C-alpha positions as a Python dict, from the first residue, in 0.01 Angstrom:
ca = {
    (1, 'M'): (0, 0, 0),
    (2, 'K'): (-163, -313, 121),
    (3, 'D'): (-53, -424, 465),
    (4, 'G'): (273, -685, 404),
    (5, 'A'): (315, -523, 52),
    (6, 'P'): (649, -471, -73),
    (7, 'T'): (780, -126, 50),
    (8, 'S'): (1056, -82, -212),
    (9, 'W'): (1171, -172, -560),
    (10, 'R'): (1448, -343, -418),
    (11, 'A'): (1228, -622, -239),
    (12, 'R'): (983, -661, -472),
    (13, 'R'): (1271, -713, -724),
    (14, 'P'): (1583, -790, -555),
    (15, 'E'): (1734, -925, -882),
    (16, 'L'): (1815, -616, -982),
    (17, 'Y'): (2021, -471, -731),
    (18, 'P'): (2382, -533, -650),
    (19, 'P'): (2369, -795, -330),
    (20, 'R'): (2447, -653, -2),
    (21, 'G'): (2512, -797, 309),
    (22, 'I'): (2577, -1150, 413),
    (23, 'A'): (2475, -1202, 50),
    (24, 'L'): (2745, -930, -90),
    (25, 'W'): (3024, -1196, 102),
    (26, 'R'): (2894, -1466, -16),
    (27, 'H'): (2976, -1363, -339),
    (28, 'V'): (3319, -1199, -239),
    (29, 'V'): (3386, -1517, -59),
    (30, 'V'): (3343, -1746, -427),
    (31, 'G'): (3503, -1493, -646),
    (32, 'L'): (3835, -1544, -439),
    (33, 'L'): (3825, -1892, -372),
    (34, 'A'): (3775, -1890, -786),
    (35, 'L'): (4095, -1614, -820),
    (36, 'G'): (4251, -1862, -589),
    (37, 'L'): (4188, -2144, -760),
    (38, 'F'): (4267, -2037, -1109),
    (39, 'L'): (4624, -1936, -934),
    (40, 'W'): (4658, -2218, -794),
    (41, 'G'): (4664, -2416, -1142),
    (42, 'L'): (4871, -2162, -1326),
    (43, 'H'): (5110, -2219, -1068),
    (44, 'A'): (5097, -2634, -1114),
    (45, 'L'): (5039, -2627, -1457),
    (46, 'E'): (5394, -2378, -1448),
    (47, 'V'): (5258, -2144, -1692),
    (48, 'T'): (5442, -1826, -1666),
    (49, 'P'): (5475, -1469, -1806),
    (50, 'G'): (5838, -1610, -1920),
    (51, 'R'): (5703, -1913, -2128),
    (52, 'L'): (5453, -1745, -2250),
    (53, 'M'): (5624, -1472, -2428),
    (54, 'D'): (5888, -1750, -2541),
    (55, 'G'): (5616, -1954, -2694),
    (56, 'I'): (5468, -1663, -2851),
    (57, 'G'): (5844, -1614, -3010),
    (58, 'E'): (5864, -1998, -3149),
    (59, 'L'): (5498, -1929, -3234),
    (60, 'G'): (5602, -1670, -3508),
    (61, 'R'): (5903, -1844, -3637),
    (62, 'V'): (5775, -2111, -3740),
    (63, 'F'): (5522, -1934, -3888),
    (64, 'M'): (5770, -1760, -4071),
    (65, 'L'): (5948, -2081, -4192),
    (66, 'M'): (5590, -2226, -4310),
    (67, 'M'): (5588, -1894, -4539),
    (68, 'P'): (5520, -1950, -4860),
    (69, 'P'): (5333, -2269, -4862),
    (70, 'T'): (5528, -2474, -5160),
    (71, 'V'): (5409, -2702, -5412),
    (72, 'T'): (5575, -3026, -5423),
    (73, 'E'): (5534, -3350, -5629),
    (74, 'H'): (5374, -3477, -5332),
    (75, 'V'): (5013, -3257, -5392),
    (76, 'W'): (4840, -3524, -5575),
    (77, 'D'): (4898, -3758, -5285),
    (78, 'Y'): (4799, -3505, -5009),
    (79, 'V'): (4474, -3457, -5253),
    (80, 'Q'): (4363, -3829, -5206),
    (81, 'A'): (4461, -3815, -4820),
    (82, 'I'): (4196, -3540, -4821),
    (83, 'G'): (3945, -3734, -4997),
    (84, 'E'): (4016, -4044, -4727),
    (85, 'T'): (3976, -3764, -4466),
    (86, 'L'): (3624, -3686, -4628),
    (87, 'A'): (3556, -4013, -4652),
    (88, 'M'): (3602, -4123, -4311),
    (89, 'A'): (3413, -3839, -4156),
    (90, 'F'): (3083, -3870, -4370),
    (91, 'L'): (3110, -4307, -4298),
    (92, 'G'): (3195, -4257, -3897),
    (93, 'T'): (2905, -3977, -3909),
    (94, 'L'): (2679, -4155, -4080),
    (95, 'V'): (2685, -4495, -3912),
    (96, 'A'): (2653, -4274, -3589),
    (97, 'S'): (2358, -4147, -3687),
    (98, 'L'): (2199, -4459, -3833),
    (99, 'L'): (2286, -4654, -3449),
    (100, 'A'): (2161, -4374, -3291),
    (101, 'I'): (1831, -4346, -3349),
    (102, 'P'): (1738, -4725, -3202),
    (103, 'L'): (1946, -4653, -2962),
    (104, 'A'): (1740, -4315, -2895),
    (105, 'L'): (1433, -4446, -2868),
    (106, 'M'): (1538, -4690, -2611),
    (107, 'G'): (1648, -4390, -2403),
    (108, 'A'): (1385, -4196, -2462),
    (109, 'R'): (1141, -4155, -2157),
    (110, 'N'): (806, -4125, -2349),
    (111, 'I'): (900, -4411, -2552),
    (112, 'M'): (1042, -4694, -2324),
    (113, 'P'): (808, -4767, -2069),
    (114, 'L'): (1103, -5036, -1912),
    (115, 'G'): (1346, -4818, -1634),
    (116, 'P'): (1661, -5025, -1691),
    (117, 'V'): (1655, -5027, -2040),
    (118, 'R'): (1680, -4656, -2046),
    (119, 'L'): (1878, -4649, -1748),
    (120, 'L'): (2147, -4893, -1937),
    (121, 'T'): (2084, -4738, -2257),
    (122, 'R'): (2190, -4341, -2140),
    (123, 'R'): (2449, -4487, -1924),
    (124, 'S'): (2601, -4682, -2204),
    (125, 'S'): (2616, -4381, -2439),
    (126, 'D'): (2792, -4121, -2161),
    (127, 'V'): (3104, -4404, -2114),
    (128, 'V'): (3107, -4425, -2527),
    (129, 'R'): (3129, -4033, -2538),
    (130, 'G'): (3317, -3998, -2230),
    (131, 'I'): (3625, -4118, -2368),
    (132, 'D'): (3772, -3905, -2711),
    (133, 'S'): (3730, -3983, -3045),
    (134, 'L'): (4180, -3936, -3075),
    (135, 'V'): (4148, -4256, -2761),
    (136, 'W'): (3890, -4455, -2925),
    (137, 'A'): (4174, -4424, -3275),
    (138, 'I'): (4447, -4528, -3059),
    (139, 'F'): (4250, -4854, -2907),
    (140, 'F'): (4144, -4936, -3289),
    (141, 'V'): (4479, -4868, -3473),
    (142, 'S'): (4562, -5112, -3201),
    (143, 'I'): (4281, -5377, -3310),
    (144, 'V'): (4221, -5325, -3692),
    (145, 'G'): (4580, -5191, -3772),
    (146, 'L'): (4696, -4879, -3951),
    (147, 'G'): (4447, -4715, -4204),
    (148, 'P'): (4124, -4506, -4241),
    (149, 'F'): (3910, -4849, -4112),
    (150, 'A'): (4031, -4756, -3728),
    (151, 'G'): (3935, -4395, -3807),
    (152, 'I'): (3585, -4459, -3936),
    (153, 'L'): (3546, -4720, -3592),
    (154, 'A'): (3677, -4442, -3355),
    (155, 'I'): (3442, -4123, -3479),
    (156, 'A'): (3147, -4433, -3527),
    (157, 'L'): (3175, -4542, -3190),
    (158, 'H'): (3254, -4149, -3001),
    (159, 'D'): (2946, -3992, -3244),
    (160, 'T'): (2708, -4264, -3141),
    (161, 'G'): (2682, -4186, -2809),
    (162, 'I'): (2690, -3804, -2833),
    (163, 'L'): (2365, -3818, -3094),
    (164, 'T'): (2236, -4085, -2856),
    (165, 'K'): (2152, -3811, -2648),
    (166, 'L'): (2075, -3575, -2820),
    (167, 'F'): (1816, -3795, -3043),
    (168, 'A'): (1643, -3922, -2754),
    (169, 'E'): (1691, -3545, -2574),
    (170, 'A'): (1467, -3443, -2883),
    (171, 'I'): (1251, -3724, -2884),
    (172, 'E'): (1136, -3673, -2521),
    (173, 'N'): (1046, -3289, -2661),
    (174, 'T'): (802, -3403, -2921),
    (175, 'D'): (488, -3262, -2885),
    (176, 'R'): (213, -3507, -2718),
    (177, 'E'): (-80, -3319, -2869),
    (178, 'Q'): (35, -3470, -3279),
    (179, 'V'): (111, -3863, -3105),
    (180, 'K'): (-234, -3841, -2965),
    (181, 'G'): (-382, -3729, -3279),
    (182, 'V'): (-200, -4019, -3441),
    (183, 'R'): (-303, -4236, -3185),
    (184, 'A'): (-656, -4159, -3195),
    (185, 'T'): (-691, -4272, -3551),
    (186, 'G'): (-625, -4659, -3408),
    (187, 'A'): (-234, -4636, -3531),
    (188, 'N'): (-32, -4931, -3323),
    (189, 'R'): (304, -4793, -3126),
    (190, 'T'): (500, -4838, -3420),
    (191, 'Q'): (311, -4685, -3683),
    (192, 'T'): (277, -4359, -3354),
    (193, 'I'): (648, -4363, -3374),
    (194, 'G'): (651, -4377, -3722),
    (195, 'F'): (402, -4072, -3770),
    (196, 'G'): (385, -3896, -3502),
    (197, 'I'): (693, -3848, -3333),
    (198, 'L'): (996, -3937, -3620),
    (199, 'P'): (877, -3643, -3795),
    (200, 'Q'): (826, -3366, -3555),
    (201, 'V'): (1256, -3495, -3426),
    (202, 'M'): (1393, -3536, -3814),
    (203, 'P'): (1501, -3192, -3885),
    (204, 'V'): (1702, -3203, -3545),
    (205, 'L'): (1839, -3594, -3664),
    (206, 'L'): (1889, -3393, -3955),
    (207, 'G'): (2102, -3094, -3860),
    (208, 'N'): (2263, -3267, -3553),
    (209, 'S'): (2439, -3521, -3837),
    (210, 'L'): (2495, -3247, -4048),
    (211, 'Y'): (2734, -3033, -3793),
    (212, 'F'): (2890, -3386, -3642),
    (213, 'F'): (2965, -3402, -4014),
    (214, 'E'): (3153, -3099, -4009),
    (215, 'S'): (3315, -3139, -3718),
    (216, 'N'): (3420, -3486, -3843),
    (217, 'V'): (3637, -3342, -4122),
    (218, 'R'): (3797, -3192, -3841),
    (219, 'S'): (3823, -3430, -3598),
    (220, 'A'): (3938, -3658, -3891),
    (221, 'T'): (4248, -3506, -3942),
    (222, 'I'): (4372, -3512, -3603),
    (223, 'L'): (4288, -3907, -3601),
    (224, 'G'): (4577, -3949, -3898),
    (225, 'V'): (4833, -3813, -3654),
    (226, 'V'): (4786, -4167, -3485),
    (227, 'G'): (4786, -4361, -3790),
    (228, 'A'): (4414, -4377, -3892),
    (229, 'G'): (4465, -4247, -4251),
    (230, 'G'): (4403, -3954, -4411),
    (231, 'I'): (4596, -3611, -4430),
    (232, 'G'): (4672, -3656, -4089),
    (233, 'F'): (4946, -3860, -4148),
    (234, 'F'): (5085, -3652, -4399),
    (235, 'L'): (5073, -3377, -4186),
    (236, 'M'): (5257, -3474, -3903),
    (237, 'D'): (5532, -3637, -4139),
    (238, 'R'): (5607, -3333, -4302),
    (239, 'M'): (5616, -3190, -3925),
    (240, 'M'): (5821, -3452, -3805),
    (241, 'I'): (6098, -3316, -4060),
    (242, 'S'): (6045, -3017, -4043),
    (243, 'A'): (5942, -2966, -4372),
    (244, 'W'): (5739, -2641, -4250),
    (245, 'R'): (5710, -2508, -4616),
    (246, 'E'): (5505, -2815, -4638),
    (247, 'V'): (5289, -2851, -4326),
    (248, 'S'): (5157, -2464, -4499),
    (249, 'L'): (5053, -2587, -4764),
    (250, 'I'): (4871, -2882, -4649),
    (251, 'V'): (4734, -2679, -4348),
    (252, 'I'): (4558, -2447, -4601),
    (253, 'M'): (4418, -2729, -4821),
    (254, 'V'): (4263, -2864, -4498),
    (255, 'L'): (4119, -2497, -4405),
    (256, 'V'): (3987, -2467, -4790),
    (257, 'T'): (3772, -2835, -4759),
    (258, 'V'): (3669, -2750, -4449),
    (259, 'A'): (3527, -2418, -4560),
    (260, 'C'): (3381, -2624, -4866),
    (261, 'I'): (3197, -2824, -4673),
    (262, 'D'): (3077, -2569, -4399),
    (263, 'A'): (2923, -2372, -4687),
    (264, 'L'): (2770, -2686, -4840),
    (265, 'S'): (2622, -2874, -4475),
    (266, 'R'): (2486, -2548, -4466),
    (267, 'V'): (2278, -2505, -4776),
    (268, 'L'): (2189, -2903, -4733),
    (269, 'R'): (2067, -2855, -4400),
    (270, 'A'): (1857, -2535, -4462),
    (271, 'R'): (1667, -2765, -4767),
    (272, 'L'): (1678, -3112, -4594),
    (273, 'I'): (1504, -2895, -4287),
    (274, 'G'): (1282, -2699, -4446),
    (275, 'A'): (1174, -3006, -4661),
    (276, 'V'): (1105, -3233, -4381),
    (277, 'G'): (876, -2948, -4212),
    (278, 'R'): (651, -2874, -4474),
}
C-alpha cells in the first residue's frame, strides 16, 4: 500500500463495523437516556401492566357486546349519513387542492423571487396544518353551527396547509432543463409555469389529492363526533346509549365504505397519473 493509505477495512469503511472506544460509550449513553425517558414517560402517564390488562379485558367485553351486528330501522339514516361523510371529505379535499396550487406557487423558491412572500406563505401553512382538523371542526361548529359545513371547512383548512407544503416541494424539484426549453421558445412567465412546470408536477398533485381524499373519509367520520355531521354523529350517539350492536353495524358500514374508496382511488390514481404522464 502507498503511504497514508488505510491499513484495514475498518479504516476504509468504519460504518460497516460496530463502534468502539468513545463512540461506543456515546451510543450507550444515548441509549440509556432514551430508555430512561421512555420509562419516565410511562410513569408520568400512569401506564402500568395492570391497567393494560384491565383495558384488554374491557375491550374484549365490549367486543362481545357488539356481536352480532344488528340491522334496525335506522339503517337508511346511516346510509344517508355515510353519503354526507363522503361529501364532506370530497368537497373539503377539492377546496384544499384548489387553494393549495396558487399558494404552493407562492411558496416555491423557483417560482416566487420575493423572500418575504415565500416566508409568509410557508409559515402560514405551518400554522394551519399544525392545528388538527378535529380542533378546527370544534372551532367552526361554534361559528357556523352544527352540520357538515363545519366539517368541510375544517378539512379544507387543515389540508390546505399540508398540501401547500407538499405541492411547493414538488414544484421546487421539477426538471430545470424542461423549463429552460419552454423559455427558449419565447414563453412568458405564466406560459412557462403552465407548460414547463405544472405538467411535471401534476401526477404528484393528483396522487396527493386522491390520497388525502381517502384519508379524509376516515377523518370526516371522527369530525361528526364533535357535531360536524355525517356518520360520526350516529356513531357517538349509539355509543352514548351503549347500543353496541348498532355501533358494530356502523363500524362495518364505515369499513366497507373506506375499502371501496381506497380501491376506487387506487384505480383513479393509476389512470390519471398514467394519462398525465403520457
